[in-house]
C-alpha positions as CSV (number, residue, x, y, z in Angstrom):
1,M,-32.6,69.2,-19.5
2,E,-35.1,69.0,-22.4
3,K,-34.5,68.5,-26.1
4,L,-36.9,68.8,-29.0
5,L,-36.5,67.1,-32.4
6,T,-38.7,68.1,-35.3
7,Y,-39.4,66.4,-38.6
8,D,-41.0,67.6,-41.8
9,D,-43.0,64.4,-42.1
10,P,-45.0,63.2,-39.0
11,K,-45.4,59.8,-40.6
12,Q,-41.7,59.4,-40.8
13,L,-41.3,60.0,-37.1
14,A,-44.1,57.6,-36.2
15,E,-42.6,54.9,-38.4
16,A,-39.3,55.3,-36.7
17,Y,-40.7,53.8,-33.5
18,G,-42.9,51.2,-35.4
19,N,-46.1,53.2,-35.2
20,Q,-46.7,51.7,-31.7
21,F,-47.0,54.2,-28.8
22,E,-46.2,51.3,-26.5
23,N,-42.7,51.5,-27.9
24,I,-42.4,55.1,-26.7
25,E,-43.4,54.0,-23.2
26,L,-40.8,51.2,-23.3
27,A,-38.2,53.7,-24.4
28,E,-39.0,55.9,-21.4
29,K,-38.3,53.1,-19.1
30,K,-35.2,51.8,-20.8
31,L,-33.5,55.1,-21.5
32,G,-34.6,56.8,-18.2
33,V,-36.2,59.9,-19.8
34,S,-39.7,61.4,-20.2
35,I,-40.8,61.4,-23.9
36,T,-43.6,63.5,-25.4
37,T,-44.5,63.2,-29.1
38,R,-47.2,64.8,-31.3
39,D,-47.5,65.3,-35.0
40,G,-43.9,65.9,-36.3
41,W,-42.0,66.5,-33.1
42,I,-40.7,64.5,-30.2
43,K,-39.4,65.9,-26.9
44,F,-37.1,64.4,-24.3
45,E,-36.8,65.5,-20.6
46,G,-34.4,64.2,-17.9
47,A,-30.8,64.1,-17.0
48,D,-28.4,65.7,-19.6
49,D,-26.6,62.6,-20.6
50,K,-29.8,60.5,-20.9
51,V,-31.6,63.1,-22.9
52,E,-28.7,63.3,-25.4
53,E,-28.6,59.5,-25.8
54,A,-32.3,59.3,-26.3
55,A,-32.4,62.1,-28.8
56,K,-29.5,60.5,-30.7
57,F,-31.3,57.1,-30.7
58,F,-34.5,58.5,-32.2
59,D,-32.7,60.6,-34.6
60,I,-30.8,57.6,-36.0
61,L,-34.1,55.7,-36.3
62,A,-35.8,58.5,-38.2
63,K,-32.8,58.8,-40.6
64,A,-33.0,55.0,-41.2
65,R,-36.7,55.3,-42.0
66,K,-35.9,58.2,-44.4
67,Q,-33.5,55.8,-46.2
68,G,-36.6,53.5,-46.8
69,I,-35.8,51.0,-44.1
70,R,-38.9,49.6,-42.5
71,I,-38.7,49.4,-38.7
72,R,-40.8,46.8,-37.0
73,T,-41.5,46.6,-33.3
74,P,-39.0,43.7,-32.9
75,D,-36.3,45.8,-34.6
76,F,-37.1,48.8,-32.4
77,K,-36.9,46.7,-29.2
78,N,-33.6,45.1,-30.3
79,M,-32.0,48.5,-31.0
80,L,-33.5,50.0,-27.8
81,S,-31.9,47.2,-25.7
82,K,-28.5,48.0,-27.4
83,A,-28.9,51.8,-26.7
84,A,-29.9,51.1,-23.1
85,S,-26.8,48.9,-22.5
86,G,-24.4,51.5,-23.9
87,K,-24.0,50.0,-27.4
88,M,-25.0,53.0,-29.4
89,A,-22.1,52.6,-31.7
90,E,-23.6,49.3,-33.0
91,I,-26.8,51.1,-33.9
92,V,-24.9,53.8,-35.7
93,E,-23.0,51.1,-37.6
94,V,-26.3,49.6,-38.9
95,F,-28.2,52.8,-39.7
96,E,-26.1,55.8,-40.3
97,N,-24.5,54.9,-43.6
98,P,-27.1,54.1,-46.3
99,I,-26.6,51.1,-48.6
100,V,-27.8,51.7,-52.1
101,I,-26.9,49.3,-55.0
102,N,-27.0,51.5,-58.1
103,L,-27.4,49.4,-61.2
104,K,-28.0,50.7,-64.8
105,R,-31.7,50.0,-64.8
106,R,-32.6,50.8,-61.2
107,S,-31.3,51.3,-57.6
108,I,-31.8,48.7,-54.9
109,V,-32.3,49.8,-51.3
110,P,-32.7,47.4,-48.4
111,K,-36.3,47.4,-47.1
112,N,-35.7,46.5,-43.5
113,I,-32.9,46.2,-41.0
114,N,-32.0,42.6,-41.6
115,Q,-31.7,43.2,-45.3
116,K,-29.3,46.0,-44.6
117,K,-27.2,43.8,-42.3
118,Y,-27.3,41.0,-44.9
119,L,-25.8,43.4,-47.6
120,K,-23.2,44.6,-45.2
121,F,-22.1,41.0,-44.5
122,I,-22.0,40.2,-48.2
123,G,-19.6,43.2,-48.6
124,K,-17.3,42.0,-45.9
125,N,-17.2,38.2,-46.3
126,D,-16.1,35.8,-49.1
127,I,-18.9,33.3,-48.3
128,V,-22.3,34.3,-47.0
129,F,-25.2,32.1,-46.2
130,G,-28.7,33.7,-46.4
131,I,-31.0,31.4,-44.5
132,G,-34.7,32.1,-44.0
133,P,-38.2,31.9,-45.3
134,A,-39.4,32.8,-48.8
135,G,-40.0,36.4,-49.5
136,T,-37.3,37.9,-47.3
137,G,-35.2,39.1,-50.3
138,K,-32.2,36.8,-49.6
139,T,-32.0,35.6,-53.3
140,Y,-33.0,39.0,-54.8
141,L,-30.3,40.9,-52.8
142,A,-27.7,38.2,-53.6
143,V,-28.3,38.8,-57.4
144,A,-28.2,42.6,-56.8
145,A,-24.8,42.3,-55.1
146,A,-23.5,40.0,-57.8
147,L,-24.6,42.4,-60.6
148,K,-23.0,45.3,-58.7
149,A,-19.7,43.5,-58.4
150,L,-19.8,42.7,-62.1
151,Q,-20.7,46.3,-63.0
152,D,-17.8,47.6,-60.9
153,K,-15.4,45.0,-62.5
154,E,-14.7,43.4,-59.2
155,V,-15.4,40.0,-60.8
156,E,-15.4,38.8,-64.4
157,K,-18.5,36.7,-64.3
158,I,-21.6,35.6,-62.4
159,I,-22.3,31.9,-61.9
160,L,-25.8,30.8,-60.9
161,T,-26.6,27.3,-59.7
162,R,-29.3,25.4,-58.0
163,P,-29.9,21.7,-57.2
164,A,-32.5,20.2,-59.6
165,V,-34.0,17.8,-57.0
166,E,-37.2,17.1,-58.9
167,A,-35.3,15.9,-61.9
168,G,-32.8,13.9,-59.8
169,E,-30.1,15.9,-61.6
170,A,-30.9,13.7,-64.7
171,L,-31.3,16.7,-66.9
172,G,-30.6,14.8,-70.0
173,F,-34.1,13.6,-70.1
174,L,-35.5,17.1,-70.3
175,P,-36.0,18.8,-73.7
176,G,-33.8,21.6,-75.0
177,D,-30.3,22.7,-74.4
178,L,-28.7,23.0,-71.0
179,Q,-30.0,26.5,-70.3
180,E,-33.5,25.5,-71.3
181,K,-33.3,22.4,-69.1
182,L,-32.4,24.5,-66.1
183,L,-34.8,27.4,-66.6
184,P,-37.6,26.0,-64.5
185,Y,-35.2,25.6,-61.5
186,L,-33.6,29.1,-61.9
187,T,-36.7,31.2,-62.5
188,P,-36.3,33.3,-59.3
189,L,-32.8,34.2,-60.3
190,Y,-33.8,35.1,-63.8
191,D,-36.7,37.1,-62.5
192,A,-34.4,39.2,-60.3
193,M,-32.0,39.9,-63.2
194,Y,-34.8,40.8,-65.6
195,D,-36.1,43.3,-62.9
196,M,-32.7,44.9,-62.4
197,L,-31.2,44.7,-65.9
198,G,-34.1,44.1,-68.3
199,Y,-34.6,41.1,-70.5
200,E,-32.4,42.2,-73.4
201,E,-29.3,43.1,-71.3
202,T,-29.7,39.8,-69.3
203,A,-29.9,37.8,-72.5
204,K,-26.8,39.4,-73.9
205,L,-24.7,38.7,-70.7
206,I,-25.9,35.0,-70.8
207,E,-25.1,34.7,-74.5
208,R,-21.6,36.0,-73.8
209,N,-21.2,33.6,-70.9
210,V,-20.6,36.5,-68.5
211,I,-23.6,35.1,-66.6
212,E,-23.3,31.3,-66.6
213,I,-26.0,28.9,-65.7
214,A,-24.3,25.8,-64.2
215,P,-26.1,22.7,-62.9
216,L,-24.7,21.9,-59.4
217,A,-23.9,18.4,-60.5
218,Y,-21.7,19.7,-63.4
219,M,-19.5,21.8,-61.1
220,R,-17.4,19.0,-59.8
221,G,-13.7,19.4,-60.5
222,R,-13.9,23.1,-61.4
223,T,-12.1,26.0,-59.7
224,L,-14.3,29.2,-59.8
225,A,-11.9,32.2,-60.0
226,N,-12.8,35.9,-60.5
227,A,-16.5,35.0,-60.1
228,F,-19.5,35.8,-58.0
229,V,-21.3,32.5,-57.4
230,I,-24.8,32.1,-56.1
231,L,-26.2,28.7,-55.0
232,D,-30.0,29.0,-54.6
233,E,-32.4,26.5,-52.8
234,A,-29.4,25.2,-51.0
235,Q,-31.6,23.3,-48.5
236,N,-32.0,20.7,-51.3
237,T,-28.3,19.9,-51.5
238,T,-26.8,16.8,-49.9
239,I,-23.8,17.1,-47.5
240,E,-21.5,15.9,-50.3
241,Q,-22.9,18.4,-52.8
242,M,-22.5,21.3,-50.4
243,K,-18.9,20.4,-49.6
244,M,-18.2,20.0,-53.3
245,F,-19.7,23.4,-54.0
246,L,-18.0,25.4,-51.3
247,T,-14.6,23.9,-52.1
248,R,-14.9,25.3,-55.7
249,L,-14.0,28.7,-54.4
250,G,-11.1,30.2,-56.2
251,E,-9.0,33.4,-56.2
252,N,-10.9,36.7,-56.1
253,S,-14.3,34.9,-55.9
254,R,-17.3,35.2,-53.6
255,M,-20.1,32.9,-52.9
256,I,-23.7,33.4,-51.6
257,V,-25.7,30.4,-50.5
258,T,-29.4,30.9,-50.0
259,G,-32.0,28.5,-48.7
260,D,-35.0,27.8,-46.4
261,V,-34.5,24.8,-44.1
262,T,-38.3,24.5,-43.7
263,Q,-38.8,23.6,-47.4
264,I,-36.5,20.6,-47.9
265,D,-37.5,18.3,-50.9
266,L,-34.8,15.7,-50.4
267,P,-35.7,12.1,-49.6
268,R,-36.0,11.6,-45.8
269,S,-32.9,9.4,-45.8
270,K,-30.8,12.3,-47.0
271,T,-29.5,15.1,-44.7
272,S,-29.7,18.6,-46.0
273,G,-26.3,20.0,-46.9
274,L,-27.5,23.4,-45.8
275,K,-28.5,22.2,-42.3
276,H,-25.2,20.4,-41.9
277,A,-23.2,23.4,-43.1
278,M,-25.0,25.6,-40.5
279,K,-23.5,23.4,-37.8
280,V,-20.0,22.8,-39.0
281,L,-19.2,26.2,-40.5
282,E,-20.3,28.5,-37.6
283,G,-17.5,30.7,-36.4
284,I,-15.1,30.4,-39.3
285,E,-13.6,33.7,-40.3
286,G,-14.7,34.9,-43.7
287,I,-17.9,32.8,-43.6
288,K,-21.1,34.4,-42.3
289,L,-24.3,32.6,-41.6
290,F,-27.1,35.1,-41.7
291,Y,-30.6,34.3,-40.6
292,F,-33.8,36.0,-41.7
293,E,-37.1,35.7,-39.8
294,A,-40.7,35.5,-40.8
295,G,-41.1,39.2,-39.9
296,D,-38.5,40.1,-42.6
297,V,-40.8,39.0,-45.4
298,V,-41.3,41.8,-47.9
299,R,-44.1,40.2,-50.0
300,H,-47.8,40.5,-49.3
301,R,-48.5,41.0,-45.5
302,L,-50.3,37.7,-45.4
303,V,-47.1,35.8,-46.4
304,T,-45.6,36.6,-42.9
305,K,-48.8,35.3,-41.2
306,I,-48.8,32.1,-43.3
307,I,-45.2,31.4,-42.5
308,E,-45.8,32.0,-38.8
309,A,-48.8,29.7,-38.8
310,Y,-46.9,26.9,-40.3
311,E,-44.0,27.4,-37.8
312,R,-46.5,27.1,-35.0
313,A,-48.2,24.0,-36.4
314,P,-46.7,20.6,-35.5
315,R,-44.9,18.9,-38.4
316,E,-47.1,15.8,-38.0
317,N,-50.2,17.9,-38.6
318,A,-48.6,19.6,-41.6
319,R,-47.9,16.2,-43.2
320,K,-51.5,15.2,-42.9
321,L,-52.8,18.3,-44.8
């Protein structure tokens, strides 16, 4: 049997297999078919059932690319392994239904497979940890999900918090009101909201306390109900702070905790609350630990290379720089 799939855009087809012809050769071995591709078409030859599976696999990838999802070689190989082991349903689960967060100012679409998985987990779990390097979109997407929940009246308010390690939580020594004192520490969250809502709309929501800026140290004793709560830079929490934060969860509330365990600013005598939580919370129903990788970075292409270089370098050498 042979089957031919054609596409209007040859580039879309090539990007479906990561623009690497070696991936086509790998697919031939894994799926047990012969594959020929040129311009905007791809042809499969072999046993009936294997041809159907191969065609379905590539068609799903092409549709995912059309959604705007970037497919890297590691993504392709991971999905190919699932297809070859009879787990096509898992691939369909990830790719077939697009996730688009439609906000008043703009629409947010995940840029790669892990971003899409992350958003799916946010939709299904009350507490989600987004763990990984800078530039992977973990904070930006958390803000997008929170604004969507607020827009759809799923929650009544958004609470943003972040440990102010550099100030030792002694915010009283900084000039200005509470919001002004925290501004330097919450800039990434503000930037995301300005991008999605605009400055004026964001300012109005903050003024009405629909979006609340809360220092982590000031949250003790509170119960956070009907709220979408985001804890950013969680690697700089202590174990006690992390436990205190997570136990603030109230009725009809959701939490997203984001952080990068390679950028801890705590004193060496203190254990990161994020690293500790990664160990003790694994496997609890309703809590999802989601890990981004250096390859998921969606900033400048050099950012991924910089992160990978630091991951390869011994820590001792890094401290000497």
